[in-house]
C-alpha positions, 0 to 999 in steps of 0.5 A: 727432841728439839728445844726452841727459845724465843727471847723477847725483851719481857718474856722468854718462851721455850718449847720442846718438840719431839718426833711424830710417832711412827704409825707403820713399819714403812715410816720407821725406815724414813730417810734423814730428809724426812726426820721432823720434829712436829709434836710439841710436848711442852712449852713455858713462858718465863721472865727475861732477866738480863743479869741471870748467870749461866748456872741460874738459867741452867737450873731454871731450864732443868727445873722446867724439864723436870716438871714435865718429866723430860730429860735434858739429855734427850735434846738433839738440837736447839734453835734460838730467836733473840732480840736481846743481844746481852743474853745471847752469849749467856744462853749459848753457854747454857746450851753447851754446858747443860744440854751439850749442844751448840744452838742455832741462832736465827740471824743473818746468814741462816736459811729461812726460805723467805726473801726479805724485801726490807730496805736493809734486811739485816734490820728485821728482828729475828722474831718477826722473820720467824713469825712470818715464816710460820704464818705463811707456812701454816695459813698461806699468803698473803698474810699479816702476823700480829705479835703482841709483845713488849712492842706490837708488830705487824708483819706482812707477807706477799702471796709469793711468800716474800717478807715485804715489811710491816709496822711496829707500835708500842706494846700495851704493857709499856703504854699502860706503864707510861700512863701509870708512871706519869699520872700521880692519882691513877693507880695500876690496873689489870689490862682486861676487857671491861663489861662496858665501854663507859666506866663508872669509876676510875679503875673501870674507866682506865681499863676501858681506855686501855683495852678499847683504845689499844684495840682501836689502834690494832684494828686501825693499823690492820684496816690500813694494811688490808687496803694495801694488801687486799681484803683476802689477806689472812690475819694471825695474832700471837703473843702474850695478849693475843687472845685478849685482843684477838677476841675483840678485833674485827679483823683478827680471825686466828689466834695462834699462841704457838706461832713463834715456836712453830716458826723456829722449828720450821727454820731449823728443819730448813737448815738441816739439808745444808748440814747433810750436804756439807757432810756428803761433800766431806765424805766424797772427798775421803779415800776410796777405802772409806766409801762405806762410811758414806751412809753417815751423811744421811744420819739425822742431825746431831746436837750440832746446829745446822751448818750455815756454809754453802748458802747461795750468795743471795741468801745474806743477810737473810736468805733470798733477800733482794735489794729493791732498786731506788 
C-alpha cells in the first residue's frame, strides 16, 4: 500500500492507495514498470498541529488505520506534500519509526513531469504543483485547479502541460476570522449558503456576505483567468470547501475532493523508474558471477522512497522547469 499525506496550514489529509485488483492471469505477471497504486481504500482529514510529537502523530495515524482495518505493516511507500516546514522533520521520524519507511517529500529535485514557468520555480508550493499535475493528468489542458484551503489558490496549466502560474487569495476561513475578530458585536457564524441573498437578521446577513462575497471573488478571478487562457479551459475545484462554492460557481464544472491525493500518487509513480534505473546501473557494475541477481532491479519499489539521483540537469528546482528570458 501507498500512504500519501497533504500537510496544509490548517488540515492534514491522508490517503491510502492499494494495488488495483488483478482480473486475469496475464496481469498477475506484470513487470515492475506496471505496478500502480490506483485504488483509494481510505482517506482522512485531521488538524495540523505544529506542537504534536512524533509519538502523538504515530498514535493518531495508527488509530486511523485501525478504524479502517488497515495494517501499518502493509505500507510500502510514503509520499508527503507539505507547506508547513516545522512539522516536516516530525513526520519524517513518524514514517521511519511507525511505518519503517523513508518518505518522499515533494520538493525541488523531485521528478513531477511538469515544467514550471514561474519566475522562481522554487517558490511554488508543493501542494500547487501536485494539484496541477493531477488536474492535467485527469482532465487534460488547459486547466485551472482551484484549491479552497487556508489560502485559496488558482493554478494554471497550459495545453502542453506546463505550470504557468496562478493566483493566491486569502481563504474564506481567515477572511471570516478577520470579520469576527475585528467587530465587537458580530458573532461567529457557520459558513454556508443561505436560502436567499437578502438577510433578514444579523446571522443571515453575515452568512450571505461571506458566501456570496467570496463566491464573487472566486468567479471574478476565474473569469479573468479564462480571458487569458481561453474559454475552453477546464476548471477543477478541490479542498475542504470545494463542494460548497463549486455548486454555486458559474465556472467550476468539476469538484474533485481527492485531486491532491491523486496528484501525490501520480508523482510517486513518476519517480519509481528513477530508482529502478539506479538499481540497474548498480547491478550492471557487479562482478560477472553475480549477473543472475540482475532481475532484482525489476522488483516493485520497497519502502525506501524513489531516488532523486540521476535526474536531468533541467529538472531542478522542479523537473523540466525553464527560466523565462527577461
